[in-house]
C-alpha positions as CSV (number, residue, x, y, z in Angstrom):
1,M,37.7,10.7,-8.8
2,T,34.5,12.3,-7.5
3,L,34.2,12.9,-3.8
4,S,31.0,12.0,-2.0
5,Y,29.0,14.8,-0.6
6,R,29.8,13.7,3.0
7,K,33.5,14.0,2.2
8,I,33.0,17.4,0.6
9,W,31.1,18.7,3.6
10,E,33.8,17.3,6.0
11,A,36.6,18.9,3.9
12,H,35.0,22.3,4.3
13,Y,33.6,22.2,7.8
14,G,35.6,19.4,9.5
15,P,34.5,16.0,10.8
16,I,30.8,15.2,11.2
17,P,30.0,15.0,14.9
18,K,29.7,11.5,16.3
19,D,27.2,12.4,19.1
20,Q,24.3,11.3,16.9
21,I,23.4,10.4,13.3
22,Y,23.6,13.2,10.8
23,D,22.4,13.4,7.2
24,I,23.7,15.7,4.5
25,H,20.7,17.5,2.8
26,H,21.0,18.7,-0.8
27,I,19.2,22.1,-0.6
28,D,18.2,22.3,-4.3
29,G,17.1,18.6,-4.3
30,D,19.7,17.6,-6.9
31,R,21.8,14.9,-5.3
32,S,24.4,15.3,-8.1
33,N,25.0,19.0,-7.1
34,N,27.6,18.6,-4.4
35,D,28.7,22.2,-4.3
36,I,29.3,23.1,-0.7
37,S,26.7,25.9,-0.8
38,N,24.1,23.2,-1.7
39,L,25.0,21.0,1.3
40,R,23.5,21.2,4.8
41,L,24.1,19.0,7.9
42,V,20.8,17.9,9.5
43,T,19.5,15.3,11.8
44,P,17.4,12.5,10.2
45,R,14.2,14.1,11.7
46,E,15.1,17.5,10.3
47,H,15.9,15.9,7.0
48,Y,12.5,14.1,7.0
49,D,10.7,17.3,8.0
50,I,12.3,19.3,5.2
51,H,11.3,16.7,2.6
52,Y,7.8,16.3,4.1
53,A,7.2,20.1,3.8
54,Q,8.3,20.0,0.2
55,G,6.0,17.0,-0.5
56,D,8.9,14.9,-1.6
57,W,7.3,11.6,-0.5
58,G,9.9,9.4,-1.9
59,A,12.7,11.0,0.1
60,C,10.5,10.9,3.2
61,H,9.8,7.3,2.7
62,S,13.5,6.5,2.3
63,I,14.5,8.5,5.4
64,A,11.7,7.1,7.5
65,Q,12.5,3.5,6.6
66,Q,16.2,3.7,7.2
67,R,16.7,6.1,10.0
68,L,13.5,7.1,11.9
69,N,11.4,5.3,14.4
70,I,8.0,5.9,12.9
71,T,5.0,3.5,12.7
72,A,4.3,1.1,9.8
73,T,1.1,3.0,9.2
74,E,3.0,6.3,8.6
75,I,5.5,4.5,6.3
76,S,2.6,3.0,4.4
77,D,0.9,6.4,4.1
78,L,4.2,7.9,2.7
79,A,4.5,5.0,0.2
80,S,0.9,5.6,-0.9
81,K,1.5,9.4,-1.4
82,Q,4.6,8.6,-3.4
83,A,2.8,6.2,-5.7
84,K,-0.1,8.6,-6.2
85,E,2.3,11.3,-7.1
86,R,4.1,9.1,-9.6
87,V,0.8,8.0,-11.2
88,S,-0.5,11.6,-11.4
89,N,2.7,12.9,-13.1
90,G,3.0,9.9,-15.4
91,T,6.2,8.4,-14.0
92,H,4.8,5.3,-12.3
93,H,6.3,2.2,-13.8
94,W,2.9,0.7,-14.4
95,L,2.3,3.4,-17.0
96,S,5.4,2.6,-19.0
97,E,5.6,0.4,-22.1
98,K,8.5,-1.4,-20.5
99,H,6.4,-2.8,-17.7
100,S,3.2,-3.2,-19.6
101,Q,3.5,-7.0,-19.8
102,T,3.7,-7.3,-16.0
103,V,0.8,-5.1,-15.1
104,S,-2.6,-6.8,-15.0
105,K,-5.2,-5.7,-17.5
106,S,-7.5,-4.8,-14.6
107,I,-5.0,-2.2,-13.2
108,K,-4.3,-0.8,-16.7
109,R,-8.0,-0.4,-17.3
110,R,-8.6,1.3,-13.9
111,V,-5.7,3.7,-14.5
112,E,-7.0,4.6,-17.9
113,D,-10.6,5.1,-16.8
114,G,-9.7,6.9,-13.6
115,T,-11.0,4.4,-11.1
116,Y,-7.6,3.2,-9.8
117,H,-7.5,3.9,-6.1
118,M,-4.0,5.4,-6.2
119,L,-5.3,8.2,-8.5
120,G,-7.6,9.4,-5.7
121,G,-8.9,12.9,-5.5
122,A,-10.7,14.7,-8.3
123,I,-10.1,12.2,-11.1
124,Q,-11.6,9.3,-9.2
125,K,-14.6,11.4,-7.8
126,E,-15.3,12.7,-11.3
127,F,-15.3,9.2,-12.8
128,Q,-17.6,7.9,-10.0
129,L,-20.0,10.7,-10.5
130,K,-20.1,10.1,-14.2
131,R,-20.6,6.4,-13.6
132,S,-23.4,6.8,-11.2
133,Q,-25.2,9.3,-13.5
134,E,-25.0,6.8,-16.3
135,K,-26.4,4.2,-13.9
136,K,-23.8,1.6,-15.1
137,H,-22.7,0.7,-11.6
138,Q,-24.7,-2.5,-10.9
139,W,-23.8,-5.5,-8.8
140,N,-23.0,-8.4,-11.1
141,G,-24.0,-11.3,-8.8
142,S,-25.8,-14.1,-10.5
143,Q,-29.6,-14.2,-10.0
144,H,-29.2,-17.8,-8.8
145,N,-27.0,-16.7,-5.8
146,I,-29.3,-13.7,-5.0
147,D,-32.3,-16.0,-4.8
148,K,-30.3,-18.4,-2.5
149,L,-29.3,-15.6,-0.2
150,K,-32.9,-14.3,0.0
151,N,-34.4,-17.7,0.9
152,G,-31.6,-18.8,3.2
153,T,-30.3,-21.7,1.2
154,H,-26.9,-20.2,0.3
155,A,-23.9,-22.2,1.6
156,S,-22.9,-19.2,3.8
157,Q,-26.2,-19.3,5.6
158,K,-26.6,-23.1,6.2
159,E,-26.5,-24.1,9.8
160,W,-24.6,-27.3,10.8
161,V,-23.9,-29.5,13.9
162,C,-20.9,-31.8,14.0
163,P,-22.1,-35.3,15.1
164,N,-18.7,-35.9,16.8
165,C,-18.2,-32.9,19.0
166,L,-21.7,-31.4,18.8
167,K,-20.3,-27.9,17.9
168,A,-22.7,-25.8,15.7
169,G,-22.2,-23.0,13.3
170,K,-23.1,-21.3,10.0
171,G,-21.5,-21.7,6.6
172,S,-19.3,-24.5,5.4
173,T,-15.7,-23.3,5.4
174,N,-14.7,-24.3,8.9
175,A,-17.2,-27.0,9.2
176,K,-15.6,-29.3,6.6
177,R,-12.1,-28.3,7.6
178,W,-12.4,-29.0,11.3
179,H,-15.5,-31.1,11.8
180,F,-17.4,-34.1,10.5
181,D,-14.8,-36.5,9.0
182,N,-11.9,-34.3,10.2
183,C,-13.1,-33.8,13.7
184,K,-10.6,-34.6,16.4
185,E,-13.4,-36.0,18.6
186,K,-14.4,-38.5,15.9
187,N,-12.8,-41.5,17.5
188,N,-13.9,-40.5,21.1
189,V,-17.6,-40.7,20.4
190,V,-19.4,-43.1,22.8
191,C,-22.3,-45.0,21.3
């Protein structure tokens, strides 16, 4: 029977103090190497800082989510760094054949041509420079919609006034949803 690294540490140094939460850090990064010389007792913050300094975003993300009081933005940043690292070293699950059926064609294409936002850095900048030099980056809106936007007849620019509550606005999304036939003032109109 294999002892857990916490039991191994306790067998050598005694019980882990109960005054606060403690983690056991694997110094060489190999969680299967439970040799006592490879184990170090640290607080969750110290554990996080060690992995952050090493650029081990996956461990940072795990520690932060489970045992640290950090903001959602910081956790999101760690997850993003972890995913970028996995894409750049070829270990991201989207790049494997096993998951190729579940990944959209758009994501695959963007990973292959270097435009996927998680690649970031030099690869993406190089692709964008090449793309702009070739002048292939053009807006693909239809000429019909462009003309409507220019002359003010596009649905997003139409002004409206509800005959029931007399509220006015631009565009049609909320107008149809909350006014005209659906207006709560419809039955209260005095003729």
